N, C-alpha and C positions, 0 to 999 in steps of 0.2 A: 245214394251208396246204400248197400243190403245192410242189415245190423250186423253180419260176420264181417262185412268188411270195414265196418267204422270200429269194429273192437279190434279188427288184427292190425289197423293203423293207428289206433291210440296205444296200441300195447307196443308195437315198434317204436313209436316215440319215446313209451316211458324205458323201454331198455336200453335209449340212447341218451336217457336224462332229459330230454327236451318235453319238459311236463306243461310248458306254455303251449305248445303245438297239441300236446294229447288234450289238455282241457278244451281247445278250439273244436278240435274233432269230435270230443264227447258232448258238449254245447250244443251243437248240431245234431249228433246223433239222439240223444236225449231228448229235445223236442221233438224229434221224429218217432220214437219209441218211447213214452213216457211212463209204459207200464212194464216196462223190462227191468226187475230188478237186478240182475246181473250187470247190465250196463249203470245202472244208478251206482252200484257198490264201486265199480272201476271208475265212474265220474268223481266220488267222493274221493278215492285213492288218490288220483290225479291232483284234484283241488288241494287235497292236504300235503302232497308232494310239492306242491308248486306255492305253497305258502297260505291257502285258502282254507284254513280249518274252520272258521266261523262258518262260511258259507256250507260246507259240507256236511257238519252239524246239523246246520237247518234244513238242509234238502232230507237228510235221513231221519231227523224227527218227523218232518211233515209226511214220510212213507210208511213211519210206524202208527202216526196219528190215523192214516185210512185202514190199519188192522191187518191180521193175516201177512205180515211181513215175514221173509225167512231168516233163518238163523244169520244168514252172512250179511243182512243189513243190521242187526244187533252188534255183530263183531265188527262191521265197519265204525257202527257209532262208537262203540267202547273203543277203538283204536284211536278215532279224532279224539275222544275226550282226554285217551291218555297222553297224547302228544301235546295238547293242551293244557297239562298239569291237572286236569279235573279227575283225578285219581276214584274220589268216591263215588262220582257218574260213571266212571270208566267201569270199577266194579258193579255196580248195579246193573249195567247192559251184561256183562258176563254172567253175573249171578242167575239171571232168568233163564239162561241157557244150561245150567248145571243137570235140571232134571230131564234135558233131553238126549236119548242115547247117543245121537250121532255127532252131538255137539259138546257132552259133557268134558271129555278129554281136553279138547283144546280150551274150554272155558275155563279149565282149573289151569293150564298153561298159563293162560293170557292173565290171570289173577295173580297167579305166582311173579309174573313180570311186573306187575304193579308193586307187588309187596318189595322186590329188588330194589324198585325207583324209591321206595320209601324206607329203605335200608332194613328192612325185616326180612334179612337171608332166612332165619330158621322157618318161618312161615311160608317163606317162598318154596323151601325146599320141601315143605309138607305140600303144597299142590302140585308141585312137578310130581309127586310120589303118587299121588290120590289119581294123577292123568295116567301114570303107569299103571296103575292099578287097574283104571278102566281098560285102558288099551295098553298091552305091553309093548307094543310097535309104534308107540307115539314119538314120531322123529323129537318134534319141539320140545318135549319134555326132558329128552335123553339131552339134546343138544343144549337145553337152558339149565340143565344141570352142570354139563359141562363148563358153559359160560360162568356160572355162578362160582365154582371151585377155583377155575382160572383167574378170576378176580381177586379171589380170597387168596391166592398164591399156592393153592393146593394142587400142584401139578399132576400128580400122579391119579389123585381123584379125578381132575379133570381129565386126564388121557383116558381114563376108564370110560367115563361118559361120552366121551368123542367116540371112542372104539365103538360103544353101543350104538351110537347114533349111525356110524357108517355101516355098522351090521344090518341096522333096520333098512337103511337107504343108501346101498352102495352106489346111486348114482346122482348123490347130492353134493355140488361142489363145497358148500359151506362147511360141511363136517369135516372135508379133506383140509380146507384153508385152516379151521380151528386147531386140528390135530398137527398141522406144520407150525402154529404158532407155539404149541405145548412143546414141540420137539426142539424148536429153537431155544426156547427156555431152559430146556434141559441137554442145551448144548450137542443136541443130535442133528447136526448141519444137514447130513447126507439125507436123513430121514425126513427133516423139514423140507429140502430143496425137492425131494419125491413128491411129498404130499402136496406142496404147493403146485407144483406142476402137474399132479393128476388132477385138482381142482381146477387148473386153467383148461385143461382138457375138455372137462365137462362144462365148463361155464368161461369162457375167454374175457367177460367182466366182472370175474370174480374179486372185486377191489382188495381184500384181505390177502389174499394168495400173491397180488402184484407187489404189495408191501412187504409180506415176508420175504420174497425173491429179493427184493431191493435192499433189504438189509443184509442179507446172504450174500450179494454180491459186493457190496460197500464193505464186508467184514475181509473179504477175498481180495482186495484191494482193486477189484474190477469195477472202477467208476464210470465207464460208458454204459455197461450194462446195468449198474445200480440205477443211473438217471433214467434211464429207460422205463424199467419197472417203477420207480417212483412218479413219472409223467402218467405211466398208464394209470395208477393209483389215484392221482388226482383226477385226471380226464374223466373217471367213474365215479369216483366218491362225491355225493353233494349232498350227504344226511346232516341234518342239524344235530344230531347226536355225535357225530366225530368231527365237530368244527374244532376242537383242540386239537385234534391228531393231525386234520389237513395243515394246521398252522405249523405244526411241528414238522411234519414231512416237507412242507416248503422251505423251512429253514434248513433242514438236512440239504435238500436239493441245491438250494441257493449256495451254501458252503461247498458242495462238491463240484458245483460247475465255478466257484471262486469269484460270484458275482459281487 
């Protein structure tokens, strides 16, 4: 297989949530192309998603020891440390990128996300704003500010930041799904439905959009449609951080089906 074929095959598996198959493809591919850093980063991402974070960290560390590693390798290593709860190590990786013009905005965003995980929301907000000062079109910073205010119950501020994210990238499904969440909480059912549907037009595997549509159908006593949406959500969402939500949706689905 060519490098392009390996990459495309792995991405297809990952988009379908089949990380074991992706790891198998990338294992063979990386043995064939051990000097390709993009392939290494993708391999590490697949390993982390499959639950082999320690192996991903080891491989990325070995690459750094060889020197001249691109920013993507440091970002990937920081992300794996973050998933493992090793916040100091994650921040150290991201801090090394703060002085690089092409990486500084994203590095600030990543540090901000670590600070949120540490319940240091004020510090997180500072880092997100630093990212926007560096790059006013930093989608991740605007979207993260929306997430932070949404989780804090500040719906109007969250709405404003999600709108900013949508303005920055009107083709990103995540921002529309997030806006749908806010509108749902604000009792704007029609607006929530519109934005959730738009998110799915952009990405049919946008799990949060399926979830919002499920609750909209449930509120309207449209049980069959609600069940279909919740099933779509459960088929797609497999993130460890969503474990509690997955349990909740399974319980709701079971109740709707009368099981």
